[in-house]
N, C-alpha and C positions, 0 to 999 in steps of 0.2 A: 652725390659726393662732389665737393668743390675740386676744381682742377687747378687751383692756384698753387704755385710752387713756393717752397720755403728756402729756395736757394738764395744766394747773394744777388744784389742788384745787377752785378755784371753779368751773371748767368742768365738772369731774367731778361736783360737787354738783348742777349743773343737769341733767346727763344721767342720773345714777344712778337716781333714783326712777322713771324711765321704763323701766328694764331689766325684761324679763319674767322670771318665775320667782323673784323676790325680793320678800318681803313689804314693805309700807311700814314696818312696825315695825322689821324687820331693817335696812332702808336707813337709817332715821332714827338707829338706834343707831350704825351704822358711820360715818355722816356726822358725827354729834355727836362721835365719838371723833376723827375727822380734824380737826374744828374745834378741839377742845381741845388736840390735839397742836400745831397751829399757834400757838395762844394761849400755850402754855408752852414754845415753842421747839423742838419735835421736828423732825426732818429731814423734808423733803418726801417722801423715799423711804418713810418710815414711813407717811405719809398715803396715798401711792399703793399701798402694800402692802395696807392695809386695804380700799381701794376695789377693788384688783385681786382680792382674795379674794371680794368681793361679786360682781364681774362673773363670776368663774369659777363661783361657785355657780349663777348663772343659766344659763350656757352648758352646764354639766354636765348640766342637766336636759333638754337637747335631744338627748341620746344616744338612738339608736334601738336597740331590742332585737330586732326581727324579723329583721334580717340575721344576727345572731348565732345565732338559733335555726335559720335556714336552713342556715348553714355547719355548725353542730354536727350537725344531722340528716343533712346530706350526708355528713359524715365517718363518721357512725354507720351509713351504708349498708354500709360494709365490715364492720361488726359483724354486720349482718343476714346478709351472705354467710357470715361465720364461723359464725353460728348454724345455718345450713343444713348446714354441714359437721358440726357437733356432733350435730345431731338426725338425720342421715341413717341411722345404724345402726339406729334403732328400727323404722322401717317397712321397712327393707331386709332385716333379719335373717330374717323368716319366708319371704321370697322367695328367699333365697340358701342358707341352711344346710340340710344333710342332704337333698339331692335337690330343693331349690327350683329354680324355673324362671328365676331371675334371670340365670344365666350358663350357658354350655355345659360348664363343668367343676365338679366337686364341691367344696364348701367345708364343712369340719367345724366343729363348735362352737368347738374350740380355735383353729383358724385364724381364725375370724371374730372371736374376742376380740382377736387381734393386729391384725386389720383395724381394729377399733374403737379400739384404744389407740395405733395408729401415729401418729395426729394429735398425741397428747401428746408423743411423742418429737420429731416434726417441729417443733412449736411451741417445745419446750425448746431445740432446737438453734439456732433462728433468733433468739431474743430478744436475745442479746448482740451478734451481728453487726449486727442491725438498728439497735441503739443508735448504732453508729458511722456507719451510713448516714444516719440521721436528722440527725445533726450535720453531715454532709458535704454532702448535697444538699438537705436541707430536709424538712419534714413532708409538704408537699403532693406533691412529686414522688415521694417514697418510697411514699406510699399509691397513687398512680396506677400506679407500676411493679408493685405487688403484684397488679394485675389479671392480669398474665401468668401467674404460678404458679397462680392460681386456675383459669384457663382450661386450662392444661396438666394440672393435677390432675384436673379433671372430665373432660377428654377421655380421659385414661388410664383413669379409672374406668368411663366409658361403654363403651369398646371394649377392656376388659381381656381378654387371651387366657389368663391364668393367675392363680393366687392371688398370685404374686410381683408382678404388675402392680397388684393390689389393694393390697398393702402399700405399694408405691412411690407410688401415686396418693394414698393417704391421708396418707402422710408429706409429700408435696409440698403437699397441701391444709393440713396442719398448719403447714407453714412460712408459708403466706400468712395463715392465721387467727391464728397466734401473733404474727406481725409486726404485725397490726392491733391486737392487744391491748396492744401497747406504744405504737404510733404514734397511734392515734385518741384515747386519753385525754390524751396529751401535747398534741396539737393543740388539742383542745377547751379544756383548761385554760389555754392561752395566748391564745386568741382571745376568751374570755369576760370580761366585767366581773365583779368580785368578788361583786356582789349576785345574779347568776344563774349563777355558775360551777358551783355544786352541781347545779342543775337540768340544765344542759347536759351536765355530766359524767355524769349518770345516764342520758343517752340511749344511751350505749354498751351498758350492760347491758340496757336496755329493748329495743334492737334485736337483741341476741343472743337474748333470749327470744322475740321476735317471729319471728326466723328459725327457731328450733327449733319453735315452734308451726306456722309455715307448712309445714315439712317433715312434721310429724305429720299435718296436715290433708290436704295434697296426697298424701302417701304412702298414705293410707287408700283412695284411689280410683284410683291409677295404678300402672303397673308400675315396677319399680326403674329400668328404662332411661329412661323418660320423666321420672321423678322426678329423675334425675341430669342430664338435658338441661335441665330447667327450672331446676335449681340452678345450672347452668353459665352460664345467661343473666344471672343476677343480678349477678355482678361487672362485666359489660359495662355494665349500666344504671348501676351505681355510678360507674364510670369516666367515663361521659358527663356525669353530673350534677356530680361533684366537680371536673371539669376547670375549671368556671367559678367555683370558690370561691377566696378569697385565700389566700396563704401566711401563716403565723404571723408577726405583727409582732415577736415576741421573736427568732425566728430571723433575720429580716431585719436587725434592729438589730445582732445579734451578728456578722453578715457585713458590717457597714458600709454597708448599703443603706437609709439613713434615708429617702430619698424614697419608696422602695417601701414601707417600713414605714408612712409617713404615709398613703399611698394605701390600704394594707390596713386601717388603723384607720378611715379615712373610709368605706370600703366596709362595715365592720362596725358602725360607730357612727352613720354619716350624715354628710353634708357640713357640717352646721351644728355638729357636735360640736367642742368645743375640745380638740384633740388634744395641745396643747403640754405640759400637765402629765404626761400619760401617756407621751408619747414621751421626755420628759426623765427620767422615772423609769426607763424601759427603758435609756436611755443611761447613766444614773448606775450602774445595776446592772451593765451591761456594762463600764463603766470600772473599777469595783471588781474585777470578775473578771479583767480584763486586767492591772491593776496588781498583783494578787496571784496571777497565773497560775502554776500548778504542773502537774507531770505528773499523769497519770491516777491513779496509786497514791497520790500525795500528796493529791490532791483527795478520794479515797475515804477517806483517813485523817483528814480534817478532822472535828473533834468534831460539827459540825452535820450533815455527811453521814453519819457513823456512826449518829447518833441517828435521822435520817430513814430510813436503810436498815433499821435495827433495827425501826422502827415498820412500815414497808412489808412487810418480810419476815414480821413477826409476824402482820399482818393476812392475808397470803396463806396462811400456815401454818394459821391457825384457820379461814379460809374453806374450805380443802380437808378439814381434819380434823374439821369439825363433823358430818360424816356425810351430806352432800348426795348423794354418789354412791351410798351405801348405800340411802338413802331412795328415790332414783329407781330403783335396781336392784330393790327389793322392791315397788315401787308396784303392779305388775300382780298379784302374789301377794296383797298386802294387799286389793285390791279384790275379787279372786276369793274369798278366805276370808270376806269380809264378806257374801257372798251377796246383793248388792244389784242384781244383774242387769246389771252393767257389764263389758263385755269388755275385753281388754287394749288394743285400739286406742283405744277411747273413754276408757279410763283415762289413757293418755298424752296424749290431746288435752285432757282436763280439767286435767291437771297443767300443760300448756303454757298454757292459758287463765289459770290461777291465777298462774303466773309473770309473765305479761304484765301482768295487772291490778295485782298487788302492786308490780311494778317501776315501773309508771306512777304509782302512788300515791307511791312513793319520790321520783320526779322532782318531784312537787308539793310535798313537805314537807321535802326535804333542805336547802333554803336557809332554811326557817322554823324547823324544829326543830334542825337541826345534825347533823353527822356522828356525834358521840359518842352522842347519845341514841338514834339509830337503831341503832347497833351494840350498845349496851347492852341495849336492848329486844329486838332480834333475837336476840342470844346467849342471854339469859335464857329466853325462850320456847322457843327451839329446844332448849335443854338439857332442859326439862320434856317436850317432845314426844318426843325420842329416848329419854328415860327411860321414858315410857309405852309406846312401841313395844317397847322392850326387855322390859318387864314382860309384854306380850302374848306375845312369842316365847318367853320363858322359861317361862311357864305352858303354852304350846302344846307345848314340848319335854317337859315333865313329863307332861302328860295332855291330849290334845286336847279331852276333854269339859269341861275347865275354862274353855275360851275359846269354847264354842259360843254363848254369849250376849254375848260381848265383841267381836263383829265391828266394832262401831261405834268402839271405842277406837283401833285402829291407823288407821282411815280418818280419823277426826277429827284424830288426832295428825299424820298425814301431811299433811293439808291445811293445818293450822296451821303446821307446819314449813316447807312450801313458801312459804306467804305471808310468813312472817317472814324467811326467808332472802332472798327476793326484795326485801324492803323494806330490809334492812340489809346483811348479810354478802355478798349477791350483788353489788350495785353499788358500795358505798362503798369497799372496798379498791382497786378499779380507779380510782375517782374520786380518792382521796387519793394514789395513785401519781403522778398528774399534777400534784399540788399541793406535794409535800413537798420536792422536790429543787431545788437551784440550777441555773441554766441551763447552766453549763459541765459539769455532771456528770449532768444529768437523763437524757440518752439512755442512758448506760451503766448508771447506778444503776437506772433504771426497767427496763432489760433484765434486770438481775440479779433484780429482784422478779418479773418476768414468767416468767423461766426457773424460778425456785423454784416458782411456782404450777403450771406445767405438769408439772414433775417430780413434785411431790407428787400431782397428779391421776393420773399414770401409776402411781406407787407404790401409792396407795390402791386403784386399780382392779385392779391385778395381784395385790395381797396380800389382797384382800377375802375370797376363798374360804378362804385359809389362816387368816385371823382367825376366820372362822366355825367352822372345824374345831377350832381351839385353844380358843376361848372360848365357842362356841355362838352362835346368833343373838342371844339376849338379851344375853349378855355383850359382844358386839361393839357393839351399840347403846349399852350403858352406858358402854363405853370412849369412844365418840364424845361422849356426854353429859358425861362428866368432862372431856374436852379442851375442850368448848365452855364449861364453867364457868371453866376456866383462861383462856379467851379473854376472858370477861367481865371478869375481874380485870385482864388485860393492857390492855384498852381503858380501864378506869377509871383505872389508875395511869400509863399510858404514852402514850396517844394524845391529842394536843392537838386542840382544836376549831379548824377552819379556816374555818368559816362566816363570810362577810362580810369576809374578810381578803385583801389583795393577796398575790401570790406573794412579794413582798419582805418584807411584814410577817410572813408565815409563817416565813421564814428567820430573821428577827430573834427571833421567839418561840422557835424551836428552839435558838437560841444562848443563850437565857435572858434576852434583853433585852425583856421584856414592855412596859416603859414606852416604849422606843424604837419598838417595833412599833406602838404605838397612835398615835404621832405622825409616823410616816414619811410617810404620805400628805400630811398637812398641810404638812410641811416641804418636800416635793417640789413641791407646788402653789405655795407661796410663792416658791420659787426660780424656777420656770418663769415666773410672772407678772412677777416683778421683772426677769428676763432679757428678757422681751418689752418691758417699759417702757423699759429702758435702751437 
């Protein structure tokens, strides 16, 4: 509720200086303007508008940030569960493949590669359907329902009687994990205020890396059976915690549930927060969408949507084609060749730690430095790192003796690559996927971006050996380096900066209305305050 008064300007003058959060200098300037307006015949509404803006400036400072962090972390709990699915193959493979004691039936290396890649197919299949479900029943209920396929998948994996059950279980787990990759970033982008939206959006990738590290660490000390049991408990914990979180205000306004949207905003921002300008902006955006409502394909064909989709698809493409899967695949070999006394299990744990630390750093700086600078720095350094790794493997293929004293080169390059990927290309594409699309198309367009990511991950994983055979180890890494350089140019020329902008302002900028984008929030605030006064 707006706290602006409908009293006369004289009454407002007596109260305004006592409002908290506004400096005496700012108050005196605004009040002087109101007095001059009355002196030269301005309307009282203009005076009240000035005072209303001053009052709003004071109440906006009362917004609480902690509840937003809590809700974003709760939503990211699903990402943690997805991370355990992604990381499970690393500790499980030695216990399963070629006579391992993980199961009562044999599993060959080729069969296990399909066990590992089945989650990519499951995730790719679910992304588009989940986009429709998000718009139909909401972000919160969708994420709560995803606990069920997680449980079914882990149960099938724990008690699998055959290789076919392993394929099916991993496919189902891919369905759940892929759905979270679309839903969680969207939910977080809609509940967060613009000044912390980048930080909260980065929680998604942070929790995925923490889930992977968790599996690496636990898998080093327990059997594959108990590892799967522990992973199966995590979605239950997520469901219990997330049950108490609010629904997205954007979704609630779109469904005409304004009172519920107000309660959601108050839960997220605090009871003393002046929700009127924010709820009015959401309503105005929803009205514009309804007045210009078109079918799905027409919405996809809007210039703004095409531009946003091209940016999101481009970021997903370069995220997967930068060589991250190749670097992870060769990590154990790189540490082994370096002769630094680190086994494969500890190598994977070290990589997991680096991912978590770097992604955490990204959450701290993404709202300060911006998305573009992180992507540009990440891509540039990753290209140099994969080039260096390519040089090492090229020389190794020529003559092993040439690299006897270069063991440090791939290790250092690998560590730098992992750190820079986790700071930029790891979290930012998922973060921006939740920022770029309009509300009416966000679910479907975000699903297309998510589907492309998982399909690319599957293609890169399954064709990696063929690339090595055709180009050699060094040539494959150089190919990834060249694609990463193209990604740097793509970011520089095509990707806008979304730091500190509301979702509506981002849409205006994508449409080419930079001036309008910078004034949208001010105009909406004025409209809301005047509406309350009247």
